DRENKERO-970122 format. One record per residue (C-alpha): residue number from 1; residue in three letters; x, y, z. Coordinates in pm, whole numbers, padded with zeros to 5 digits. Layout:
i	aa	x	y	z
NUM	ALA	X	Y	Z
...
This chain:
i	aa	x	y	z
1	MET	-08968	02205	-04013
2	LYS	-08841	02503	-04084
3	LYS	-09004	02757	-03836
4	THR	-08774	02528	-03616
5	LEU	-08439	02601	-03833
6	THR	-08482	02942	-03853
7	SER	-08537	02929	-03519
8	ASP	-08260	02734	-03430
9	ILE	-08033	02987	-03681
10	LEU	-08155	03270	-03557
11	PHE	-08040	03180	-03203
12	VAL	-07679	03007	-03281
13	SER	-07644	03372	-03482
14	ALA	-07786	03556	-03198
15	LEU	-07493	03360	-02939
16	ALA	-07253	03465	-03148
17	LEU	-07266	03785	-03228
18	LEU	-07260	03841	-02834
19	PHE	-06918	03675	-02862
20	VAL	-06779	03801	-03216
21	PRO	-06714	04075	-03165
22	PHE	-06489	04070	-02832
23	VAL	-06284	03852	-03012
24	ALA	-06267	04038	-03351
25	SER	-06256	04364	-03157
26	GLU	-05949	04449	-02943
27	CYS	-06096	04743	-02858
28	LEU	-06430	04640	-02760
29	TYR	-06242	04340	-02580
30	THR	-05980	04587	-02357
31	TRP	-06358	04772	-02291
32	PHE	-06536	04450	-02165
33	LYS	-06202	04378	-01916
34	LEU	-06200	04792	-01771
35	ALA	-06582	04717	-01727
36	SER	-06574	04384	-01589
37	ALA	-06329	04514	-01332
38	ASN	-06496	04865	-01241
39	HIS	-06787	04754	-01279
40	ALA	-06875	04343	-01146
41	PHE	-07149	04358	-01005
42	LEU	-07338	04547	-01316
43	MET	-07179	04329	-01530
44	GLY	-07227	03961	-01338
45	PHE	-07570	04107	-01363
46	ALA	-07601	04141	-01774
47	LYS	-07355	03806	-01852
48	PHE	-07623	03566	-01650
49	ALA	-07935	03777	-01773
50	ILE	-07876	03767	-02075
51	LEU	-07644	03411	-02125
52	ALA	-07816	03186	-01872
53	THR	-08155	03312	-01960
54	MET	-07988	03155	-02350
55	GLY	-07987	02835	-02127
56	GLU	-08350	02890	-02068
57	MET	-08463	02856	-02351
58	LEU	-08226	02616	-02574
59	GLY	-08345	02373	-02209
60	LEU	-08699	02470	-02376
61	ARG	-08627	02375	-02716
62	ILE	-08474	02049	-02598
63	ARG	-08837	01954	-02401
64	LYS	-09007	02058	-02651
65	GLY	-08919	02227	-02983
66	VAL	-08898	02603	-02933
67	TYR	-08700	02898	-02724
68	ASN	-09039	03061	-02591
69	GLU	-09368	03055	-02533
70	ILE	-09656	03152	-02338
71	GLY	-09594	03145	-01920
72	PHE	-09266	03035	-01996
73	GLY	-09148	03425	-01866
74	LEU	-08888	03450	-02079
75	PHE	-08831	03820	-01894
76	PRO	-08925	03747	-01504
77	ARG	-08625	03443	-01570
78	ALA	-08367	03757	-01727
79	LEU	-08448	03930	-01397
80	VAL	-08422	03619	-01214
81	TRP	-08108	03574	-01295
82	GLY	-07934	03940	-01374
83	PHE	-07945	03906	-00907
84	LEU	-07804	03560	-00924
85	GLY	-07564	03688	-01178
86	VAL	-07499	03950	-00873
87	ALA	-07503	03719	-00616
88	ILE	-07273	03437	-00773
89	THR	-06986	03730	-00850
90	ALA	-06975	03796	-00479
91	ALA	-06984	03433	-00419
92	LEU	-06664	03432	-00692
93	MET	-06506	03755	-00554
94	THR	-06523	03588	-00173
95	PHE	-06419	03246	-00218
96	LYS	-06157	03291	-00485
97	ALA	-06042	03500	-00187
98	GLY	-06054	03316	00101
99	VAL	-06051	02920	00024
100	PRO	-05692	03005	-00054
101	GLN	-05607	03121	00281
102	ALA	-05739	02868	00420
103	LEU	-05479	02613	00270
104	TYR	-05255	02433	00561
105	GLY	-04911	02469	00541
106	ALA	-04956	02571	00154
107	GLY	-05178	02890	00176
108	GLY	-04861	03160	00066
109	LYS	-04804	02936	-00223
110	VAL	-05132	02873	-00371
111	VAL	-05196	03296	-00330
112	ALA	-04879	03299	-00486
113	ALA	-04976	03095	-00732
114	MET	-05318	03272	-00835
115	SER	-05195	03538	-00955
116	GLY	-05007	03390	-01220
117	GLY	-04981	03106	-01534
118	LEU	-05042	02799	-01420
119	THR	-04890	02572	-01186
120	TRP	-04983	02283	-01011
121	TRP	-04993	02548	-00726
122	LYS	-05239	02760	-00885
123	LEU	-05423	02460	-01059
124	LEU	-05456	02327	-00654
125	GLY	-05578	02641	-00582
126	ALA	-05807	02679	-00793
127	PHE	-05980	02262	-00759
128	SER	-06067	02419	-00407
129	ILE	-06199	02745	-00451
130	SER	-06451	02531	-00679
131	VAL	-06513	02254	-00428
132	MET	-06617	02484	-00128
133	ILE	-06827	02696	-00361
134	ASN	-06959	02360	-00519
135	ALA	-07035	02233	-00130
136	ILE	-07160	02529	00006
137	PHE	-07331	02805	-00289
138	ALA	-07441	02616	-00510
139	PRO	-07661	02394	-00349
140	VAL	-07853	02661	-00199
141	PHE	-07882	02864	-00516
142	MET	-07962	02562	-00741
143	VAL	-08299	02533	-00417
144	TYR	-08453	02902	-00459
145	HIS	-08305	02890	-00864
146	LYS	-08585	02648	-00866
147	VAL	-08796	02805	-00577
148	THR	-08825	03135	-00832
149	ASP	-08833	02922	-01157
150	THR	-09191	02756	-00990
151	HIS	-09261	03129	-00896
152	ILE	-09258	03192	-01311
153	ALA	-09433	02950	-01399
154	GLN	-09712	02948	-01142
155	THR	-09782	03300	-01233
156	GLY	-09840	03252	-01571
157	GLY	-09437	03417	-01672
158	THR	-09543	03767	-01670
159	LEU	-09372	04005	-01511
160	LYS	-09638	04137	-01342
161	GLY	-09784	03840	-01176
162	PHE	-09394	03784	-01050
163	PHE	-09438	04090	-00865
164	THR	-09811	04140	-00714
165	THR	-09755	03749	-00605
166	LYS	-09626	03617	-00326
167	ILE	-09309	03312	-00304
168	ASP	-09505	03132	-00142
169	HIS	-09152	02908	-00034
170	ALA	-09271	02618	00214
171	ASN	-09556	02499	-00060
172	ILE	-09281	02563	-00379
173	LEU	-09054	02355	-00096
174	GLN	-09274	02117	00062
175	ASN	-09361	01999	-00294
176	MET	-09014	01978	-00491
177	ASN	-08895	01659	-00632
178	TRP	-08602	01633	-00380
179	THR	-08529	01263	-00514
180	VAL	-08412	01460	-00874
181	GLN	-08273	01749	-00644
182	TRP	-08060	01457	-00491
183	LYS	-07933	01199	-00656
184	PHE	-07905	01419	-00991
185	VAL	-07942	01787	-00971
186	PHE	-07597	01782	-00649
187	MET	-07481	01413	-00643
188	LYS	-07459	01415	-01031
189	THR	-07417	01739	-01181
190	ILE	-07181	01858	-00845
191	PRO	-06909	01621	-00849
192	PHE	-06894	01500	-01230
193	PHE	-06955	01814	-01380
194	TRP	-06947	02145	-01178
195	ILE	-06624	02100	-00947
196	PRO	-06431	02008	-01244
197	ALA	-06587	02310	-01480
198	HIS	-06533	02585	-01250
199	THR	-06195	02448	-01114
200	ILE	-06098	02585	-01463
201	THR	-06304	02905	-01379
202	PHE	-06068	03005	-01162
203	ILE	-05787	02913	-01401
204	LEU	-05901	03201	-01624
205	PRO	-05802	03586	-01611
206	ASN	-05973	03737	-01355
207	GLU	-06193	03945	-01657
208	LEU	-06355	03622	-01791
209	GLN	-06411	03443	-01473
210	VAL	-06733	03581	-01443
211	LEU	-06778	03515	-01822
212	PHE	-06755	03162	-01830
213	ALA	-06959	03108	-01475
214	ALA	-07241	03237	-01714
215	VAL	-07143	03103	-02020
216	LEU	-07211	02756	-01819
217	GLY	-07574	02935	-01721
218	ILE	-07612	02721	-02094
219	VAL	-07517	02425	-02015
220	LEU	-07712	02497	-01660
221	GLY	-08025	02538	-01839
222	VAL	-07991	02169	-02113
223	ILE	-07918	02024	-01732
224	MET	-08185	02127	-01575
225	SER	-08403	02004	-01883
226	ILE	-08297	01666	-01816
227	ALA	-08363	01730	-01510
228	ALA	-08781	01838	-01558
229	ASN	-08757	01572	-01768
230	LYS	-08683	01274	-01489
231	LYS	-08962	01091	-01267
């Protein structure tokens, strides 16, 4: 019990240290905004590698009572999340630029509203972007994340095993629990959590959007934990 409590305190403290300095220091926050604008993909890699991996650690804590264990593959997971973060950053840019233009009859008003304060037009734009990115990009992303998760588990959670063993996509996809993937991950988390959550994402200022999406990775770790426990 004492060891678990200590681990919980360390985890919460580490999470606080990632955010508090940027809130308390205007200089650090300015640096963060500039870095996010000028090095979007590098920052996307870092944000997801750290925060989404912490989400998976939290998921493990919920399932097994620990934040790390032999075979969990902390470093391979962080590396995978980093590259997925780059893909997510690119997807956010693409859908944010394209979807408002495609809103027939309202495109011009929505495009103009997206760079301003909160209005009904901006809310419409944010919701539309969220629906499209979660309908088109999210399912593919979620499946591939499950593939890499399975590969990490199959190779003992080591970096060497991850890189020296070919990912058996066909076998992993064939043996995936598609009932849980469809009924829970796709049909419940996407419409009831991810679409509302990403609507908020696209309302936020540009420099905070990828960060908020990465913070949602912590929630993803909990969701994946629930999915892993489903029969």
